[in-house]
Chimera marker file (.cmm) of the C-alpha trace (Angstrom):
<marker_set name="trace">
<marker id="1" x="-133.146" y="-28.393" z="-17.731" r="1" g="1" b="0" radius="0.5"/>
<marker id="2" x="-133.951" y="-32.040" z="-19.074" r="1" g="1" b="0" radius="0.5"/>
<marker id="3" x="-131.551" y="-33.600" z="-16.555" r="1" g="1" b="0" radius="0.5"/>
<marker id="4" x="-133.335" y="-31.732" z="-13.741" r="1" g="1" b="0" radius="0.5"/>
<marker id="5" x="-136.626" y="-32.387" z="-15.246" r="1" g="1" b="0" radius="0.5"/>
<marker id="6" x="-136.286" y="-36.102" z="-16.439" r="1" g="1" b="0" radius="0.5"/>
<marker id="7" x="-134.060" y="-36.990" z="-13.362" r="1" g="1" b="0" radius="0.5"/>
<marker id="8" x="-131.973" y="-39.659" z="-15.211" r="1" g="1" b="0" radius="0.5"/>
<marker id="9" x="-129.769" y="-42.128" z="-12.878" r="1" g="1" b="0" radius="0.5"/>
<marker id="10" x="-127.402" y="-43.093" z="-15.637" r="1" g="1" b="0" radius="0.5"/>
<marker id="11" x="-125.863" y="-41.525" z="-18.650" r="1" g="1" b="0" radius="0.5"/>
<marker id="12" x="-124.085" y="-43.365" z="-21.732" r="1" g="1" b="0" radius="0.5"/>
<marker id="13" x="-121.818" y="-41.192" z="-23.712" r="1" g="1" b="0" radius="0.5"/>
<marker id="14" x="-118.874" y="-40.885" z="-25.616" r="1" g="1" b="0" radius="0.5"/>
<marker id="15" x="-115.671" y="-40.489" z="-23.316" r="1" g="1" b="0" radius="0.5"/>
<marker id="16" x="-115.048" y="-36.481" z="-23.006" r="1" g="1" b="0" radius="0.5"/>
<marker id="17" x="-111.445" y="-36.970" z="-22.403" r="1" g="1" b="0" radius="0.5"/>
<marker id="18" x="-110.834" y="-39.701" z="-25.046" r="1" g="1" b="0" radius="0.5"/>
<marker id="19" x="-107.362" y="-39.231" z="-26.189" r="1" g="1" b="0" radius="0.5"/>
<marker id="20" x="-107.871" y="-40.797" z="-29.881" r="1" g="1" b="0" radius="0.5"/>
<marker id="21" x="-111.344" y="-39.468" z="-30.776" r="1" g="1" b="0" radius="0.5"/>
<marker id="22" x="-111.004" y="-37.634" z="-34.080" r="1" g="1" b="0" radius="0.5"/>
<marker id="23" x="-114.705" y="-36.833" z="-34.607" r="1" g="1" b="0" radius="0.5"/>
<marker id="24" x="-115.686" y="-33.326" z="-33.299" r="1" g="1" b="0" radius="0.5"/>
<marker id="25" x="-119.232" y="-34.171" z="-33.000" r="1" g="1" b="0" radius="0.5"/>
<marker id="26" x="-118.209" y="-36.980" z="-30.781" r="1" g="1" b="0" radius="0.5"/>
<marker id="27" x="-116.000" y="-34.697" z="-28.403" r="1" g="1" b="0" radius="0.5"/>
<marker id="28" x="-118.903" y="-31.994" z="-28.436" r="1" g="1" b="0" radius="0.5"/>
<marker id="29" x="-121.548" y="-34.585" z="-27.408" r="1" g="1" b="0" radius="0.5"/>
<marker id="30" x="-119.579" y="-35.955" z="-24.633" r="1" g="1" b="0" radius="0.5"/>
<marker id="31" x="-118.488" y="-32.644" z="-23.367" r="1" g="1" b="0" radius="0.5"/>
<marker id="32" x="-122.264" y="-31.311" z="-23.344" r="1" g="1" b="0" radius="0.5"/>
<marker id="33" x="-123.679" y="-34.380" z="-21.581" r="1" g="1" b="0" radius="0.5"/>
<marker id="34" x="-120.925" y="-34.287" z="-18.998" r="1" g="1" b="0" radius="0.5"/>
<marker id="35" x="-121.204" y="-30.333" z="-18.346" r="1" g="1" b="0" radius="0.5"/>
<marker id="36" x="-125.115" y="-30.911" z="-18.223" r="1" g="1" b="0" radius="0.5"/>
<marker id="37" x="-124.917" y="-33.948" z="-15.903" r="1" g="1" b="0" radius="0.5"/>
<marker id="38" x="-122.632" y="-31.892" z="-13.724" r="1" g="1" b="0" radius="0.5"/>
<marker id="39" x="-124.421" y="-28.709" z="-13.645" r="1" g="1" b="0" radius="0.5"/>
<marker id="40" x="-127.609" y="-30.330" z="-12.948" r="1" g="1" b="0" radius="0.5"/>
<marker id="41" x="-126.582" y="-30.982" z="-9.452" r="1" g="1" b="0" radius="0.5"/>
<marker id="42" x="-125.151" y="-27.698" z="-8.665" r="1" g="1" b="0" radius="0.5"/>
<marker id="43" x="-127.536" y="-25.357" z="-6.726" r="1" g="1" b="0" radius="0.5"/>
<marker id="44" x="-125.757" y="-22.053" z="-7.917" r="1" g="1" b="0" radius="0.5"/>
<marker id="45" x="-126.130" y="-23.120" z="-11.581" r="1" g="1" b="0" radius="0.5"/>
<marker id="46" x="-129.198" y="-21.924" z="-13.557" r="1" g="1" b="0" radius="0.5"/>
<marker id="47" x="-131.232" y="-20.580" z="-10.836" r="1" g="1" b="0" radius="0.5"/>
<marker id="48" x="-134.254" y="-20.000" z="-12.857" r="1" g="1" b="0" radius="0.5"/>
<marker id="49" x="-134.836" y="-23.724" z="-13.087" r="1" g="1" b="0" radius="0.5"/>
<marker id="50" x="-135.826" y="-23.772" z="-9.454" r="1" g="1" b="0" radius="0.5"/>
<marker id="51" x="-138.245" y="-20.972" z="-9.758" r="1" g="1" b="0" radius="0.5"/>
<marker id="52" x="-139.858" y="-23.377" z="-12.532" r="1" g="1" b="0" radius="0.5"/>
<marker id="53" x="-140.280" y="-25.966" z="-9.770" r="1" g="1" b="0" radius="0.5"/>
<marker id="54" x="-137.184" y="-28.033" z="-10.669" r="1" g="1" b="0" radius="0.5"/>
<marker id="55" x="-134.495" y="-29.097" z="-7.987" r="1" g="1" b="0" radius="0.5"/>
<marker id="56" x="-131.101" y="-30.246" z="-7.996" r="1" g="1" b="0" radius="0.5"/>
<marker id="57" x="-130.452" y="-33.795" z="-9.489" r="1" g="1" b="0" radius="0.5"/>
<marker id="58" x="-127.046" y="-35.700" z="-9.409" r="1" g="1" b="0" radius="0.5"/>
<marker id="59" x="-126.567" y="-38.395" z="-12.109" r="1" g="1" b="0" radius="0.5"/>
<marker id="60" x="-125.097" y="-41.350" z="-10.064" r="1" g="1" b="0" radius="0.5"/>
<marker id="61" x="-123.594" y="-43.408" z="-12.933" r="1" g="1" b="0" radius="0.5"/>
<marker id="62" x="-121.690" y="-42.391" z="-15.846" r="1" g="1" b="0" radius="0.5"/>
<marker id="63" x="-120.649" y="-44.757" z="-18.600" r="1" g="1" b="0" radius="0.5"/>
<marker id="64" x="-118.037" y="-43.513" z="-21.372" r="1" g="1" b="0" radius="0.5"/>
<marker id="65" x="-117.129" y="-45.495" z="-24.446" r="1" g="1" b="0" radius="0.5"/>
<marker id="66" x="-114.243" y="-44.882" z="-26.705" r="1" g="1" b="0" radius="0.5"/>
<marker id="67" x="-112.764" y="-45.648" z="-29.955" r="1" g="1" b="0" radius="0.5"/>
<marker id="68" x="-109.629" y="-47.102" z="-28.466" r="1" g="1" b="0" radius="0.5"/>
<marker id="69" x="-109.220" y="-48.298" z="-24.980" r="1" g="1" b="0" radius="0.5"/>
<marker id="70" x="-106.498" y="-46.394" z="-23.098" r="1" g="1" b="0" radius="0.5"/>
<marker id="71" x="-106.115" y="-49.123" z="-20.120" r="1" g="1" b="0" radius="0.5"/>
<marker id="72" x="-104.252" y="-46.340" z="-17.929" r="1" g="1" b="0" radius="0.5"/>
<marker id="73" x="-107.560" y="-44.348" z="-18.150" r="1" g="1" b="0" radius="0.5"/>
<marker id="74" x="-110.348" y="-47.196" z="-17.792" r="1" g="1" b="0" radius="0.5"/>
<marker id="75" x="-111.509" y="-48.173" z="-14.610" r="1" g="1" b="0" radius="0.5"/>
<marker id="76" x="-113.482" y="-50.699" z="-16.351" r="1" g="1" b="0" radius="0.5"/>
<marker id="77" x="-113.656" y="-52.586" z="-19.642" r="1" g="1" b="0" radius="0.5"/>
<marker id="78" x="-116.604" y="-54.830" z="-20.972" r="1" g="1" b="0" radius="0.5"/>
<marker id="79" x="-115.848" y="-56.988" z="-23.893" r="1" g="1" b="0" radius="0.5"/>
<marker id="80" x="-119.032" y="-57.134" z="-25.891" r="1" g="1" b="0" radius="0.5"/>
<marker id="81" x="-117.558" y="-58.783" z="-29.054" r="1" g="1" b="0" radius="0.5"/>
<marker id="82" x="-120.131" y="-61.862" z="-28.509" r="1" g="1" b="0" radius="0.5"/>
<marker id="83" x="-123.251" y="-59.653" z="-28.661" r="1" g="1" b="0" radius="0.5"/>
<link id1="1" id2="2" r="1" g="1" b="0" radius="0.2"/>
<link id1="2" id2="3" r="1" g="1" b="0" radius="0.2"/>
<link id1="3" id2="4" r="1" g="1" b="0" radius="0.2"/>
<link id1="4" id2="5" r="1" g="1" b="0" radius="0.2"/>
<link id1="5" id2="6" r="1" g="1" b="0" radius="0.2"/>
<link id1="6" id2="7" r="1" g="1" b="0" radius="0.2"/>
<link id1="7" id2="8" r="1" g="1" b="0" radius="0.2"/>
<link id1="8" id2="9" r="1" g="1" b="0" radius="0.2"/>
<link id1="9" id2="10" r="1" g="1" b="0" radius="0.2"/>
<link id1="10" id2="11" r="1" g="1" b="0" radius="0.2"/>
<link id1="11" id2="12" r="1" g="1" b="0" radius="0.2"/>
<link id1="12" id2="13" r="1" g="1" b="0" radius="0.2"/>
<link id1="13" id2="14" r="1" g="1" b="0" radius="0.2"/>
<link id1="14" id2="15" r="1" g="1" b="0" radius="0.2"/>
<link id1="15" id2="16" r="1" g="1" b="0" radius="0.2"/>
<link id1="16" id2="17" r="1" g="1" b="0" radius="0.2"/>
<link id1="17" id2="18" r="1" g="1" b="0" radius="0.2"/>
<link id1="18" id2="19" r="1" g="1" b="0" radius="0.2"/>
<link id1="19" id2="20" r="1" g="1" b="0" radius="0.2"/>
<link id1="20" id2="21" r="1" g="1" b="0" radius="0.2"/>
<link id1="21" id2="22" r="1" g="1" b="0" radius="0.2"/>
<link id1="22" id2="23" r="1" g="1" b="0" radius="0.2"/>
<link id1="23" id2="24" r="1" g="1" b="0" radius="0.2"/>
<link id1="24" id2="25" r="1" g="1" b="0" radius="0.2"/>
<link id1="25" id2="26" r="1" g="1" b="0" radius="0.2"/>
<link id1="26" id2="27" r="1" g="1" b="0" radius="0.2"/>
<link id1="27" id2="28" r="1" g="1" b="0" radius="0.2"/>
<link id1="28" id2="29" r="1" g="1" b="0" radius="0.2"/>
<link id1="29" id2="30" r="1" g="1" b="0" radius="0.2"/>
<link id1="30" id2="31" r="1" g="1" b="0" radius="0.2"/>
<link id1="31" id2="32" r="1" g="1" b="0" radius="0.2"/>
<link id1="32" id2="33" r="1" g="1" b="0" radius="0.2"/>
<link id1="33" id2="34" r="1" g="1" b="0" radius="0.2"/>
<link id1="34" id2="35" r="1" g="1" b="0" radius="0.2"/>
<link id1="35" id2="36" r="1" g="1" b="0" radius="0.2"/>
<link id1="36" id2="37" r="1" g="1" b="0" radius="0.2"/>
<link id1="37" id2="38" r="1" g="1" b="0" radius="0.2"/>
<link id1="38" id2="39" r="1" g="1" b="0" radius="0.2"/>
<link id1="39" id2="40" r="1" g="1" b="0" radius="0.2"/>
<link id1="40" id2="41" r="1" g="1" b="0" radius="0.2"/>
<link id1="41" id2="42" r="1" g="1" b="0" radius="0.2"/>
<link id1="42" id2="43" r="1" g="1" b="0" radius="0.2"/>
<link id1="43" id2="44" r="1" g="1" b="0" radius="0.2"/>
<link id1="44" id2="45" r="1" g="1" b="0" radius="0.2"/>
<link id1="45" id2="46" r="1" g="1" b="0" radius="0.2"/>
<link id1="46" id2="47" r="1" g="1" b="0" radius="0.2"/>
<link id1="47" id2="48" r="1" g="1" b="0" radius="0.2"/>
<link id1="48" id2="49" r="1" g="1" b="0" radius="0.2"/>
<link id1="49" id2="50" r="1" g="1" b="0" radius="0.2"/>
<link id1="50" id2="51" r="1" g="1" b="0" radius="0.2"/>
<link id1="51" id2="52" r="1" g="1" b="0" radius="0.2"/>
<link id1="52" id2="53" r="1" g="1" b="0" radius="0.2"/>
<link id1="53" id2="54" r="1" g="1" b="0" radius="0.2"/>
<link id1="54" id2="55" r="1" g="1" b="0" radius="0.2"/>
<link id1="55" id2="56" r="1" g="1" b="0" radius="0.2"/>
<link id1="56" id2="57" r="1" g="1" b="0" radius="0.2"/>
<link id1="57" id2="58" r="1" g="1" b="0" radius="0.2"/>
<link id1="58" id2="59" r="1" g="1" b="0" radius="0.2"/>
<link id1="59" id2="60" r="1" g="1" b="0" radius="0.2"/>
<link id1="60" id2="61" r="1" g="1" b="0" radius="0.2"/>
<link id1="61" id2="62" r="1" g="1" b="0" radius="0.2"/>
<link id1="62" id2="63" r="1" g="1" b="0" radius="0.2"/>
<link id1="63" id2="64" r="1" g="1" b="0" radius="0.2"/>
<link id1="64" id2="65" r="1" g="1" b="0" radius="0.2"/>
<link id1="65" id2="66" r="1" g="1" b="0" radius="0.2"/>
<link id1="66" id2="67" r="1" g="1" b="0" radius="0.2"/>
<link id1="67" id2="68" r="1" g="1" b="0" radius="0.2"/>
<link id1="68" id2="69" r="1" g="1" b="0" radius="0.2"/>
<link id1="69" id2="70" r="1" g="1" b="0" radius="0.2"/>
<link id1="70" id2="71" r="1" g="1" b="0" radius="0.2"/>
<link id1="71" id2="72" r="1" g="1" b="0" radius="0.2"/>
<link id1="72" id2="73" r="1" g="1" b="0" radius="0.2"/>
<link id1="73" id2="74" r="1" g="1" b="0" radius="0.2"/>
<link id1="74" id2="75" r="1" g="1" b="0" radius="0.2"/>
<link id1="75" id2="76" r="1" g="1" b="0" radius="0.2"/>
<link id1="76" id2="77" r="1" g="1" b="0" radius="0.2"/>
<link id1="77" id2="78" r="1" g="1" b="0" radius="0.2"/>
<link id1="78" id2="79" r="1" g="1" b="0" radius="0.2"/>
<link id1="79" id2="80" r="1" g="1" b="0" radius="0.2"/>
<link id1="80" id2="81" r="1" g="1" b="0" radius="0.2"/>
<link id1="81" id2="82" r="1" g="1" b="0" radius="0.2"/>
<link id1="82" id2="83" r="1" g="1" b="0" radius="0.2"/>
</marker_set>
């Protein structure tokens, strides 16, 4: 509901497929954010939102961070150690 209402262009969250994430809250947060972003763009999911005046919305950019970088899975790495 919030993704369709607020229409964010970008989300930043934990990596939902991080192999070395041990914290269950991080995993659940990442999966919830990813599921919500995906579902907001599908017209068959939660049709009651459309009767409330909301439309489909697709999140264009998704940035994930992980506790440990897996170079095989990453498509971009940014060093922020100087920040």
